[in-house]
N, CA and C atoms of all chains as a GROMACS GRO file, in nm:
protein
  597
    1UNK      N    1   2.955  14.713   9.316
    1UNK     CA    2   2.902  14.681   9.166
    1UNK      C    3   2.972  14.564   9.115
    2UNK      N    4   2.898  14.572   8.963
    2UNK     CA    5   3.022  14.495   8.906
    2UNK      C    6   2.946  14.464   8.749
    3UNK      N    7   3.073  14.385   8.703
    3UNK     CA    8   3.088  14.525   8.579
    3UNK      C    9   3.022  14.383   8.525
    4UNK      N   10   2.959  14.432   8.381
    4UNK     CA   11   2.962  14.292   8.238
    4UNK      C   12   3.072  14.190   8.224
    5UNK      N   13   3.029  14.140   8.243
    5UNK     CA   14   3.182  13.984   8.195
    5UNK      C   15   3.152  13.928   7.990
    6UNK      N   16   3.295  13.972   8.009
    6UNK     CA   17   3.220  13.922   7.842
    6UNK      C   18   3.329  13.743   7.863
    7UNK      N   19   3.256  13.721   7.694
    7UNK     CA   20   3.270  13.603   7.675
    7UNK      C   21   3.274  13.590   7.587
    8UNK      N   22   3.306  13.499   7.495
    8UNK     CA   23   3.356  13.473   7.321
    8UNK      C   24   3.456  13.365   7.374
    9UNK      N   25   3.279  13.326   7.222
    9UNK     CA   26   3.369  13.101   7.202
    9UNK      C   27   3.334  13.145   7.119
   10UNK      N   28   3.442  13.038   7.045
   10UNK     CA   29   3.480  13.016   6.932
   10UNK      C   30   3.447  12.838   6.910
   11UNK      N   31   3.335  12.858   6.840
   11UNK     CA   32   3.372  12.646   6.814
   11UNK      C   33   3.376  12.627   6.711
   12UNK      N   34   3.472  12.511   6.698
   12UNK     CA   35   3.640  12.438   6.643
   12UNK      C   36   3.475  12.323   6.586
   13UNK      N   37   3.597  12.270   6.538
   13UNK     CA   38   3.522  12.156   6.356
   13UNK      C   39   3.459  12.035   6.527
   14UNK      N   40   3.312  12.021   6.457
   14UNK     CA   41   3.253  11.892   6.516
   14UNK      C   42   3.186  11.774   6.469
   15UNK      N   43   3.280  11.670   6.478
   15UNK     CA   44   3.223  11.575   6.431
   15UNK      C   45   3.255  11.419   6.535
   16UNK      N   46   3.051  11.342   6.542
   16UNK     CA   47   3.025  11.250   6.597
   16UNK      C   48   3.010  11.198   6.592
   17UNK      N   49   3.086  10.987   6.536
   17UNK     CA   50   3.018  10.882   6.503
   17UNK      C   51   2.926  10.897   6.536
   18UNK      N   52   2.897  10.753   6.591
   18UNK     CA   53   2.767  10.730   6.601
   18UNK      C   54   2.691  10.684   6.737
   19UNK      N   55   2.580  10.759   6.724
   19UNK     CA   56   2.521  10.689   6.869
   19UNK      C   57   2.374  10.633   6.952
   20UNK      N   58   2.397  10.598   7.024
   20UNK     CA   59   2.290  10.522   7.000
   20UNK      C   60   2.287  10.522   7.160
   21UNK      N   61   2.186  10.551   7.209
   21UNK     CA   62   2.080  10.618   7.393
   21UNK      C   63   1.958  10.577   7.317
   22UNK      N   64   1.909  10.510   7.491
   22UNK     CA   65   1.786  10.462   7.478
   22UNK      C   66   1.686  10.520   7.581
   23UNK      N   67   1.668  10.585   7.630
   23UNK     CA   68   1.586  10.728   7.649
   23UNK      C   69   1.643  10.871   7.731
   24UNK      N   70   1.494  10.904   7.624
   24UNK     CA   71   1.564  11.073   7.738
   24UNK      C   72   1.424  11.126   7.740
   25UNK      N   73   1.428  11.184   7.912
   25UNK     CA   74   1.312  11.123   7.975
   25UNK      C   75   1.305  11.250   8.077
   26UNK      N   76   1.246  11.292   8.113
   26UNK     CA   77   1.104  11.356   8.215
   26UNK      C   78   1.230  11.418   8.199
   27UNK      N   79   1.153  11.564   8.099
   27UNK     CA   80   1.205  11.704   8.159
   27UNK      C   81   1.366  11.710   8.090
   28UNK      N   82   1.416  11.608   7.996
   28UNK     CA   83   1.590  11.584   7.969
   28UNK      C   84   1.590  11.689   7.845
   29UNK      N   85   1.678  11.668   7.802
   29UNK     CA   86   1.686  11.714   7.661
   29UNK      C   87   1.809  11.685   7.579
   30UNK      N   88   1.817  11.605   7.428
   30UNK     CA   89   1.897  11.556   7.351
   30UNK      C   90   1.951  11.645   7.297
   31UNK      N   91   2.024  11.738   7.222
   31UNK     CA   92   2.048  11.814   7.147
   31UNK      C   93   2.163  11.744   7.002
   32UNK      N   94   2.116  11.838   6.949
   32UNK     CA   95   2.205  11.762   6.810
   32UNK      C   96   2.203  11.927   6.733
   33UNK      N   97   2.284  12.069   6.774
   33UNK     CA   98   2.300  12.200   6.773
   33UNK      C   99   2.327  12.254   6.850
   34UNK      N  100   2.297  12.426   6.792
   34UNK     CA  101   2.319  12.545   6.905
   34UNK      C  102   2.236  12.571   6.915
   35UNK      N  103   2.233  12.607   7.056
   35UNK     CA  104   2.129  12.665   7.113
   35UNK      C  105   2.142  12.784   7.188
   36UNK      N  106   2.105  12.905   7.253
   36UNK     CA  107   2.149  12.961   7.347
   36UNK      C  108   2.160  12.901   7.495
   37UNK      N  109   1.993  12.922   7.503
   37UNK     CA  110   2.069  12.842   7.721
   37UNK      C  111   1.983  12.746   7.715
   38UNK      N  112   2.052  12.661   7.777
   38UNK     CA  113   1.886  12.570   7.813
   38UNK      C  114   1.874  12.522   7.981
   39UNK      N  115   1.843  12.530   8.061
   39UNK     CA  116   1.712  12.554   8.215
   39UNK      C  117   1.672  12.393   8.258
   40UNK      N  118   1.698  12.321   8.298
   40UNK     CA  119   1.634  12.189   8.296
   40UNK      C  120   1.573  12.204   8.472
   41UNK      N  121   1.512  12.157   8.530
   41UNK     CA  122   1.477  12.126   8.640
   41UNK      C  123   1.486  12.033   8.692
   42UNK      N  124   1.480  11.943   8.815
   42UNK     CA  125   1.394  11.767   8.821
   42UNK      C  126   1.265  11.812   9.022
   43UNK      N  127   1.206  11.703   9.026
   43UNK     CA  128   1.167  11.685   9.157
   43UNK      C  129   1.165  11.549   9.174
   44UNK      N  130   1.216  11.448   9.252
   44UNK     CA  131   1.145  11.389   9.240
   44UNK      C  132   1.068  11.337   9.356
   45UNK      N  133   1.118  11.349   9.478
   45UNK     CA  134   1.051  11.376   9.634
   45UNK      C  135   1.030  11.277   9.623
   46UNK      N  136   1.076  11.110   9.701
   46UNK     CA  137   0.989  10.991   9.747
   46UNK      C  138   1.002  10.957   9.862
   47UNK      N  139   1.020  11.003   9.958
   47UNK     CA  140   0.973  10.997  10.113
   47UNK      C  141   0.982  11.151  10.157
   48UNK      N  142   0.904  11.138  10.294
   48UNK     CA  143   0.825  10.971  10.347
   48UNK      C  144   0.745  10.963  10.308
   49UNK      N  145   0.554  10.963  10.240
   49UNK     CA  146   0.477  10.906  10.250
   49UNK      C  147   0.487  10.871  10.127
   50UNK      N  148   0.588  10.820  10.059
   50UNK     CA  149   0.602  10.744   9.960
   50UNK      C  150   0.566  10.623   9.908
   51UNK      N  151   0.584  10.556  10.039
   51UNK     CA  152   0.595  10.395  10.124
   51UNK      C  153   0.500  10.413  10.178
   52UNK      N  154   0.380  10.367  10.183
   52UNK     CA  155   0.276  10.352  10.265
   52UNK      C  156   0.225  10.298  10.269
   53UNK      N  157   0.295  10.188  10.408
   53UNK     CA  158   0.254  10.066  10.496
   53UNK      C  159   0.147  10.019  10.567
   54UNK      N  160   0.010  10.101  10.605
   54UNK     CA  161  -0.130  10.058  10.708
   54UNK      C  162  -0.221  10.162  10.652
   55UNK      N  163  -0.309  10.115  10.680
   55UNK     CA  164  -0.416  10.108  10.681
   55UNK      C  165  -0.433  10.224  10.590
   56UNK      N  166  -0.532  10.309  10.573
   56UNK     CA  167  -0.592  10.462  10.388
   56UNK      C  168  -0.620  10.524  10.515
   57UNK      N  169  -0.558  10.594  10.517
   57UNK     CA  170  -0.575  10.811  10.573
   57UNK      C  171  -0.660  10.860  10.464
   58UNK      N  172  -0.735  10.893  10.503
   58UNK     CA  173  -0.821  10.965  10.348
   58UNK      C  174  -0.766  11.107  10.341
   59UNK      N  175  -0.722  11.211  10.309
   59UNK     CA  176  -0.663  11.345  10.252
   59UNK      C  177  -0.799  11.444  10.280
   60UNK      N  178  -0.789  11.497  10.334
   60UNK     CA  179  -0.920  11.612  10.344
   60UNK      C  180  -0.962  11.648  10.190
   61UNK      N  181  -1.150  11.665  10.216
   61UNK     CA  182  -1.088  11.745  10.086
   61UNK      C  183  -1.067  11.884  10.081
   62UNK      N  184  -1.037  11.974   9.929
   62UNK     CA  185  -0.998  12.093   9.948
   62UNK      C  186  -1.091  12.136   9.898
   63UNK      N  187  -1.096  12.306   9.916
   63UNK     CA  188  -1.181  12.408   9.875
   63UNK      C  189  -1.150  12.460   9.691
   64UNK      N  190  -1.052  12.453   9.735
   64UNK     CA  191  -1.006  12.536   9.574
   64UNK      C  192  -0.933  12.396   9.481
   65UNK      N  193  -0.895  12.442   9.433
   65UNK     CA  194  -0.896  12.324   9.312
   65UNK      C  195  -0.714  12.334   9.292
   66UNK      N  196  -0.677  12.248   9.122
   66UNK     CA  197  -0.656  12.252   9.188
   66UNK      C  198  -0.500  12.367   9.134
   67UNK      N  199  -0.426  12.312   9.169
   67UNK     CA  200  -0.308  12.527   9.154
   67UNK      C  201  -0.192  12.492   9.034
   68UNK      N  202  -0.191  12.539   8.914
   68UNK     CA  203  -0.162  12.574   8.839
   68UNK      C  204  -0.024  12.550   8.807
   69UNK      N  205   2.241  13.774   7.353
   69UNK     CA  206   2.400  13.667   7.347
   69UNK      C  207   2.368  13.710   7.208
   70UNK      N  208   2.500  13.666   7.132
   70UNK     CA  209   2.459  13.642   6.923
   70UNK      C  210   2.527  13.497   6.960
   71UNK      N  211   2.450  13.441   6.857
   71UNK     CA  212   2.480  13.304   6.812
   71UNK      C  213   2.488  13.278   6.736
   72UNK      N  214   2.593  13.244   6.664
   72UNK     CA  215   2.584  13.201   6.510
   72UNK      C  216   2.525  13.034   6.494
   73UNK      N  217   2.385  13.011   6.402
   73UNK     CA  218   2.349  12.910   6.420
   73UNK      C  219   2.456  12.784   6.318
   74UNK      N  220   2.451  12.706   6.344
   74UNK     CA  221   2.498  12.557   6.230
   74UNK      C  222   2.450  12.439   6.201
   75UNK      N  223   2.506  12.376   6.075
   75UNK     CA  224   2.365  12.308   5.998
   75UNK      C  225   2.431  12.165   6.037
   76UNK      N  226   2.378  12.136   6.107
   76UNK     CA  227   2.387  12.014   6.177
   76UNK      C  228   2.368  11.837   6.037
   77UNK      N  229   2.457  11.766   6.021
   77UNK     CA  230   2.368  11.671   5.930
   77UNK      C  231   2.430  11.473   5.989
   78UNK      N  232   2.326  11.512   5.989
   78UNK     CA  233   2.276  11.352   6.109
   78UNK      C  234   2.282  11.254   5.942
   79UNK      N  235   2.362  11.132   5.980
   79UNK     CA  236   2.372  11.040   5.887
   79UNK      C  237   2.246  10.946   5.862
   80UNK      N  238   2.144  10.923   5.918
   80UNK     CA  239   2.117  10.805   5.997
   80UNK      C  240   2.006  10.853   6.154
   81UNK      N  241   1.895  10.855   6.085
   81UNK     CA  242   1.762  10.855   6.281
   81UNK      C  243   1.675  10.709   6.266
   82UNK      N  244   1.707  10.647   6.363
   82UNK     CA  245   1.586  10.590   6.461
   82UNK      C  246   1.550  10.579   6.535
   83UNK      N  247   1.408  10.620   6.545
   83UNK     CA  248   1.362  10.644   6.702
   83UNK      C  249   1.312  10.561   6.684
   84UNK      N  250   1.210  10.483   6.807
   84UNK     CA  251   1.183  10.423   6.867
   84UNK      C  252   1.000  10.464   6.826
   85UNK      N  253   1.021  10.554   6.970
   85UNK     CA  254   0.885  10.595   7.087
   85UNK      C  255   0.889  10.693   7.125
   86UNK      N  256   0.807  10.790   7.046
   86UNK     CA  257   0.775  10.956   7.097
   86UNK      C  258   0.651  10.965   7.218
   87UNK      N  259   0.617  10.933   7.294
   87UNK     CA  260   0.512  10.928   7.404
   87UNK      C  261   0.514  11.049   7.545
   88UNK      N  262   0.356  11.052   7.578
   88UNK     CA  263   0.360  11.135   7.721
   88UNK      C  264   0.419  11.331   7.627
   89UNK      N  265   0.404  11.360   7.535
   89UNK     CA  266   0.462  11.487   7.531
   89UNK      C  267   0.655  11.520   7.536
   90UNK      N  268   0.701  11.349   7.446
   90UNK     CA  269   0.804  11.413   7.451
   90UNK      C  270   0.787  11.525   7.276
   91UNK      N  271   0.954  11.543   7.211
   91UNK     CA  272   0.992  11.633   7.106
   91UNK      C  273   1.064  11.545   7.053
   92UNK      N  274   1.051  11.545   6.888
   92UNK     CA  275   1.130  11.502   6.804
   92UNK      C  276   1.132  11.591   6.729
   93UNK      N  277   1.283  11.692   6.805
   93UNK     CA  278   1.217  11.796   6.660
   93UNK      C  279   1.246  11.824   6.573
   94UNK      N  280   1.303  11.802   6.426
   94UNK     CA  281   1.430  11.846   6.349
   94UNK      C  282   1.382  12.006   6.282
   95UNK      N  283   1.472  12.007   6.330
   95UNK     CA  284   1.531  12.161   6.199
   95UNK      C  285   1.536  12.274   6.355
   96UNK      N  286   1.504  12.462   6.299
   96UNK     CA  287   1.555  12.468   6.339
   96UNK      C  288   1.377  12.512   6.407
   97UNK      N  289   1.445  12.626   6.521
   97UNK     CA  290   1.332  12.625   6.681
   97UNK      C  291   1.336  12.776   6.717
   98UNK      N  292   1.243  12.784   6.783
   98UNK     CA  293   1.258  12.911   6.908
   98UNK      C  294   1.315  12.901   6.998
   99UNK      N  295   1.198  12.905   7.121
   99UNK     CA  296   1.226  12.927   7.255
   99UNK      C  297   1.141  12.752   7.222
  100UNK      N  298   1.175  12.706   7.425
  100UNK     CA  299   1.082  12.599   7.388
  100UNK      C  300   1.077  12.582   7.595
  101UNK      N  301   0.989  12.520   7.645
  101UNK     CA  302   0.905  12.556   7.724
  101UNK      C  303   0.929  12.394   7.770
  102UNK      N  304   0.877  12.302   7.849
  102UNK     CA  305   0.890  12.181   7.886
  102UNK      C  306   0.825  12.202   8.028
  103UNK      N  307   0.743  12.098   8.024
  103UNK     CA  308   0.673  12.153   8.219
  103UNK      C  309   0.648  11.914   8.219
  104UNK      N  310   0.650  11.908   8.332
  104UNK     CA  311   0.554  11.772   8.339
  104UNK      C  312   0.590  11.796   8.533
  105UNK      N  313   0.414  11.709   8.518
  105UNK     CA  314   0.367  11.705   8.645
  105UNK      C  315   0.309  11.593   8.639
  106UNK      N  316   0.390  11.525   8.747
  106UNK     CA  317   0.313  11.359   8.743
  106UNK      C  318   0.308  11.320   8.918
  107UNK      N  319   0.165  11.239   8.900
  107UNK     CA  320   0.223  11.213   9.041
  107UNK      C  321   0.119  11.098   9.070
  108UNK      N  322   0.214  10.953   9.069
  108UNK     CA  323   0.150  10.873   9.055
  108UNK      C  324   0.163  10.720   9.184
  109UNK      N  325   0.021  10.656   9.131
  109UNK     CA  326  -0.004  10.639   9.250
  109UNK      C  327  -0.040  10.457   9.304
  110UNK      N  328   0.052  10.409   9.385
  110UNK     CA  329   0.030  10.231   9.400
  110UNK      C  330  -0.061  10.201   9.466
  111UNK      N  331  -0.143  10.144   9.475
  111UNK     CA  332  -0.228  10.127   9.579
  111UNK      C  333  -0.234   9.936   9.635
  112UNK      N  334  -0.198   9.863   9.689
  112UNK     CA  335  -0.209   9.731   9.650
  112UNK      C  336  -0.372   9.695   9.717
  113UNK      N  337  -0.452   9.728   9.810
  113UNK     CA  338  -0.650   9.740   9.713
  113UNK      C  339  -0.630   9.901   9.653
  114UNK      N  340  -0.734   9.821   9.576
  114UNK     CA  341  -0.766   9.978   9.465
  114UNK      C  342  -0.861  10.094   9.545
  115UNK      N  343  -0.899  10.095   9.651
  115UNK     CA  344  -1.003  10.163   9.743
  115UNK      C  345  -0.933  10.375   9.679
  116UNK      N  346  -0.946  10.376   9.615
  116UNK     CA  347  -0.939  10.497   9.539
  116UNK      C  348  -1.085  10.652   9.595
  117UNK      N  349  -1.058  10.710   9.653
  117UNK     CA  350  -1.273  10.792   9.704
  117UNK      C  351  -1.206  10.881   9.662
  118UNK      N  352  -1.316  10.917   9.481
  118UNK     CA  353  -1.295  11.020   9.403
  118UNK      C  354  -1.122  11.066   9.433
  119UNK      N  355  -1.102  11.164   9.399
  119UNK     CA  356  -1.010  11.240   9.375
  119UNK      C  357  -0.921  11.298   9.456
  120UNK      N  358  -0.885  11.220   9.591
  120UNK     CA  359  -0.859  11.267   9.732
  120UNK      C  360  -0.628  11.281   9.683
  121UNK      N  361  -0.604  11.263   9.576
  121UNK     CA  362  -0.453  11.285   9.503
  121UNK      C  363  -0.418  11.355   9.433
  122UNK      N  364  -0.497  11.527   9.482
  122UNK     CA  365  -0.468  11.616   9.424
  122UNK      C  366  -0.316  11.648   9.368
  123UNK      N  367  -0.272  11.781   9.332
  123UNK     CA  368  -0.118  11.837   9.285
  123UNK      C  369  -0.086  11.946   9.455
  124UNK      N  370  -0.264  11.983   9.469
  124UNK     CA  371  -0.270  12.102   9.508
  124UNK      C  372  -0.207  12.004   9.699
  125UNK      N  373  -0.280  11.934   9.726
  125UNK     CA  374  -0.189  11.883   9.878
  125UNK      C  375  -0.130  11.833   9.850
  126UNK      N  376   0.030  11.847   9.775
  126UNK     CA  377   0.184  11.883   9.788
  126UNK      C  378   0.248  12.015   9.772
  127UNK      N  379   0.320  12.064   9.880
  127UNK     CA  380   0.385  12.133   9.817
  127UNK      C  381   0.526  12.118   9.763
  128UNK      N  382   0.586  11.981   9.705
  128UNK     CA  383   0.677  11.943   9.622
  128UNK      C  384   0.560  12.022   9.460
  129UNK      N  385   0.436  12.076   9.432
  129UNK     CA  386   0.466  12.045   9.358
  129UNK      C  387   0.373  12.247   9.353
  130UNK      N  388   0.400  12.311   9.418
  130UNK     CA  389   0.341  12.474   9.446
  130UNK      C  390   0.500  12.487   9.483
  131UNK      N  391   0.553  12.431   9.493
  131UNK     CA  392   0.696  12.547   9.560
  131UNK      C  393   0.746  12.638   9.449
  132UNK      N  394   0.782  12.687   9.525
  132UNK     CA  395   0.837  12.795   9.426
  132UNK      C  396   1.032  12.745   9.367
  133UNK      N  397   0.984  12.730   9.193
  133UNK     CA  398   1.106  12.692   9.198
  133UNK      C  399   1.258  12.755   9.241
  134UNK      N  400   1.386  12.734   9.193
  134UNK     CA  401   1.519  12.758   9.254
  134UNK      C  402   1.509  12.816   9.162
  135UNK      N  403   1.598  12.951   9.154
  135UNK     CA  404   1.729  12.979   9.075
  135UNK      C  405   1.822  13.098   9.185
  136UNK      N  406   1.843  13.160   9.102
  136UNK     CA  407   1.979  13.225   9.156
  136UNK      C  408   1.938  13.332   9.186
  137UNK      N  409   1.980  13.400   9.265
  137UNK     CA  410   1.960  13.496   9.284
  137UNK      C  411   1.951  13.634   9.253
  138UNK      N  412   1.876  13.748   9.219
  138UNK     CA  413   1.971  13.826   9.108
  138UNK      C  414   1.974  13.970   9.238
  139UNK      N  415   2.073  14.096   9.129
  139UNK     CA  416   2.072  14.055   9.037
  139UNK      C  417   2.196  13.961   9.022
  140UNK      N  418   2.218  13.938   8.888
  140UNK     CA  419   2.381  13.830   8.918
  140UNK      C  420   2.431  13.884   8.831
  141UNK      N  421   2.548  13.836   8.755
  141UNK     CA  422   2.689  13.961   8.706
  141UNK      C  423   2.599  13.898   8.544
  142UNK      N  424   2.621  14.080   8.476
  142UNK     CA  425   2.525  13.975   8.324
  142UNK      C  426   2.636  13.981   8.222
  143UNK      N  427   2.616  13.919   8.112
  143UNK     CA  428   2.696  13.802   8.082
  143UNK      C  429   2.714  13.812   7.940
  144UNK      N  430   2.822  13.945   7.879
  144UNK     CA  431   2.744  13.970   7.655
  144UNK      C  432   2.873  13.858   7.655
  145UNK      N  433   2.770  13.754   7.586
  145UNK     CA  434   2.875  13.591   7.532
  145UNK      C  435   2.826  13.640   7.414
  146UNK      N  436   2.866  13.618   7.310
  146UNK     CA  437   3.000  13.607   7.159
  146UNK      C  438   2.966  13.479   7.132
  147UNK      N  439   2.940  13.401   7.050
  147UNK     CA  440   2.940  13.265   6.972
  147UNK      C  441   2.963  13.285   6.818
  148UNK      N  442   3.051  13.278   6.774
  148UNK     CA  443   3.092  13.219   6.697
  148UNK      C  444   3.129  13.097   6.643
  149UNK      N  445   3.081  13.024   6.497
  149UNK     CA  446   3.217  12.890   6.431
  149UNK      C  447   3.222  12.926   6.294
  150UNK      N  448   3.332  12.900   6.313
  150UNK     CA  449   3.412  12.910   6.183
  150UNK      C  450   3.387  12.804   6.070
  151UNK      N  451   3.329  12.695   6.119
  151UNK     CA  452   3.258  12.529   6.047
  151UNK      C  453   3.146  12.547   6.060
  152UNK      N  454   3.140  12.536   6.004
  152UNK     CA  455   2.972  12.568   5.950
  152UNK      C  456   2.866  12.447   6.005
  153UNK      N  457   2.905  12.404   5.984
  153UNK     CA  458   2.831  12.290   6.029
  153UNK      C  459   2.883  12.118   6.093
  154UNK      N  460   2.790  12.063   6.145
  154UNK     CA  461   2.828  11.944   6.195
  154UNK      C  462   2.769  11.819   6.222
  155UNK      N  463   2.893  11.722   6.185
  155UNK     CA  464   2.831  11.605   6.102
  155UNK      C  465   2.885  11.530   6.269
  156UNK      N  466   2.730  11.472   6.253
  156UNK     CA  467   2.722  11.322   6.337
  156UNK      C  468   2.681  11.177   6.273
  157UNK      N  469   2.700  11.056   6.350
  157UNK     CA  470   2.730  10.990   6.216
  157UNK      C  471   2.516  10.905   6.228
  158UNK      N  472   2.558  10.817   6.238
  158UNK     CA  473   2.368  10.761   6.300
  158UNK      C  474   2.396  10.753   6.434
  159UNK      N  475   2.239  10.726   6.444
  159UNK     CA  476   2.194  10.785   6.536
  159UNK      C  477   2.054  10.694   6.640
  160UNK      N  478   2.055  10.614   6.659
  160UNK     CA  479   1.995  10.543   6.740
  160UNK      C  480   1.908  10.578   6.948
  161UNK      N  481   1.769  10.564   6.908
  161UNK     CA  482   1.720  10.606   7.018
  161UNK      C  483   1.629  10.519   7.047
  162UNK      N  484   1.582  10.499   7.132
  162UNK     CA  485   1.474  10.369   7.151
  162UNK      C  486   1.389  10.512   7.168
  163UNK      N  487   1.355  10.597   7.309
  163UNK     CA  488   1.207  10.592   7.320
  163UNK      C  489   1.289  10.843   7.372
  164UNK      N  490   1.155  10.846   7.332
  164UNK     CA  491   1.169  11.050   7.394
  164UNK      C  492   1.064  11.033   7.444
  165UNK      N  493   1.045  11.090   7.585
  165UNK     CA  494   0.960  11.054   7.680
  165UNK      C  495   0.932  11.232   7.751
  166UNK      N  496   0.747  11.184   7.824
  166UNK     CA  497   0.778  11.253   7.961
  166UNK      C  498   0.774  11.466   7.901
  167UNK      N  499   0.754  11.534   7.851
  167UNK     CA  500   0.790  11.703   7.802
  167UNK      C  501   0.956  11.606   7.762
  168UNK      N  502   1.015  11.599   7.722
  168UNK     CA  503   1.158  11.593   7.718
  168UNK      C  504   1.203  11.564   7.525
  169UNK      N  505   1.284  11.660   7.466
  169UNK     CA  506   1.303  11.709   7.375
  169UNK      C  507   1.408  11.609   7.260
  170UNK      N  508   1.443  11.628   7.186
  170UNK     CA  509   1.578  11.546   7.034
  170UNK      C  510   1.550  11.663   6.978
  171UNK      N  511   1.594  11.737   6.950
  171UNK     CA  512   1.612  11.818   6.844
  171UNK      C  513   1.782  11.831   6.782
  172UNK      N  514   1.728  11.805   6.698
  172UNK     CA  515   1.867  11.811   6.560
  172UNK      C  516   1.873  11.989   6.482
  173UNK      N  517   1.952  12.064   6.519
  173UNK     CA  518   1.940  12.178   6.450
  173UNK      C  519   1.956  12.250   6.584
  174UNK      N  520   1.939  12.427   6.550
  174UNK     CA  521   1.923  12.509   6.583
  174UNK      C  522   1.793  12.574   6.747
  175UNK      N  523   1.885  12.657   6.802
  175UNK     CA  524   1.746  12.663   6.884
  175UNK      C  525   1.764  12.780   7.024
  176UNK      N  526   1.629  12.860   7.042
  176UNK     CA  527   1.645  12.917   7.140
  176UNK      C  528   1.649  12.846   7.250
  177UNK      N  529   1.641  12.912   7.404
  177UNK     CA  530   1.636  12.912   7.526
  177UNK      C  531   1.560  12.778   7.496
  178UNK      N  532   1.571  12.695   7.574
  178UNK     CA  533   1.503  12.604   7.623
  178UNK      C  534   1.491  12.588   7.764
  179UNK      N  535   1.382  12.546   7.810
  179UNK     CA  536   1.382  12.550   7.995
  179UNK      C  537   1.247  12.380   8.008
  180UNK      N  538   1.327  12.375   8.046
  180UNK     CA  539   1.232  12.192   8.096
  180UNK      C  540   1.228  12.216   8.257
  181UNK      N  541   1.101  12.156   8.370
  181UNK     CA  542   1.086  12.137   8.449
  181UNK      C  543   0.978  11.998   8.446
  182UNK      N  544   1.024  11.994   8.592
  182UNK     CA  545   0.926  11.822   8.620
  182UNK      C  546   0.966  11.752   8.719
  183UNK      N  547   0.804  11.791   8.802
  183UNK     CA  548   0.810  11.669   8.929
  183UNK      C  549   0.742  11.607   8.981
  184UNK      N  550   0.758  11.505   9.011
  184UNK     CA  551   0.697  11.381   9.041
  184UNK      C  552   0.701  11.351   9.165
  185UNK      N  553   0.602  11.295   9.213
  185UNK     CA  554   0.596  11.184   9.324
  185UNK      C  555   0.535  11.068   9.318
  186UNK      N  556   0.553  11.021   9.418
  186UNK     CA  557   0.571  10.851   9.415
  186UNK      C  558   0.518  10.787   9.526
  187UNK      N  559   0.372  10.804   9.555
  187UNK     CA  560   0.335  10.748   9.620
  187UNK      C  561   0.297  10.634   9.626
  188UNK      N  562   0.338  10.508   9.696
  188UNK     CA  563   0.321  10.324   9.689
  188UNK      C  564   0.175  10.331   9.777
  189UNK      N  565   0.112  10.262   9.872
  189UNK     CA  566   0.022  10.237   9.884
  189UNK      C  567   0.013  10.101   9.920
  190UNK      N  568   0.044  10.066  10.079
  190UNK     CA  569   0.020   9.878  10.049
  190UNK      C  570  -0.085   9.843  10.158
  191UNK      N  571  -0.119   9.889  10.169
  191UNK     CA  572  -0.248   9.930  10.219
  191UNK      C  573  -0.272   9.798  10.322
  192UNK      N  574  -0.153   9.800  10.422
  192UNK     CA  575  -0.164   9.659  10.541
  192UNK      C  576  -0.189   9.588  10.528
  193UNK      N  577  -0.110   9.526  10.375
  193UNK     CA  578  -0.137   9.450  10.280
  193UNK      C  579  -0.068   9.296  10.343
  194UNK      N  580  -0.016   9.312  10.472
  194UNK     CA  581   0.038   9.141  10.473
  194UNK      C  582  -0.019   9.141  10.603
  195UNK      N  583  -0.130   9.253  10.701
  195UNK     CA  584  -0.175   9.192  10.805
  195UNK      C  585  -0.284   9.109  10.644
  196UNK      N  586  -0.370   9.188  10.609
  196UNK     CA  587  -0.490   9.137  10.540
  196UNK      C  588  -0.453   9.002  10.434
  197UNK      N  589  -0.350   8.983  10.467
  197UNK     CA  590  -0.374   8.855  10.439
  197UNK      C  591  -0.299   8.768  10.508
  198UNK      N  592  -0.234   8.756  10.573
  198UNK     CA  593  -0.238   8.761  10.758
  198UNK      C  594  -0.436   8.682  10.780
  199UNK      N  595  -0.547   8.740  10.756
  199UNK     CA  596  -0.635   8.716  10.795
  199UNK      C  597  -0.702   8.625  10.720
   0.00000   0.00000   0.00000
């Protein structure tokens, strides 16, 4: 049996200096403030067919449309 | 979960570019869901045949997301903020892009997702150059 976990957070004073940031990209977040929860996923998948050095092999036609 | 929102004070804010469903949010908000699917194809010889590149052709785009096994331990979380402000100096940001967010303020649960495939086809360029 799992008993509920109690977690109490007290936020102290927060003062931040200058921020210089080049980029926020690919489902990432830059937050100044409070938030309830954060869930971020990312996939990239480079190999194996991401670099093809060969003659073209056409992919077969698919009967159904793109999956949302 | 109880969350106590604080006021964020930013001295100055400079953002150069917001593109590709990037979000710059000044102020509080509720839940945020972000999603990106990208399929970048580069071919040395652009012999594309209709829409030959589909998301459905690649498992990366339809495999289920990995999550923690249920049921997890339930957590009763309380967050209190006796100091009501967050002080931030000047912020310089070059770009916000691809379903990402920059938020100044309080908000609810934030979820982001991204799947990118990255295919480069050199079309046997080396042998084509030799011919």
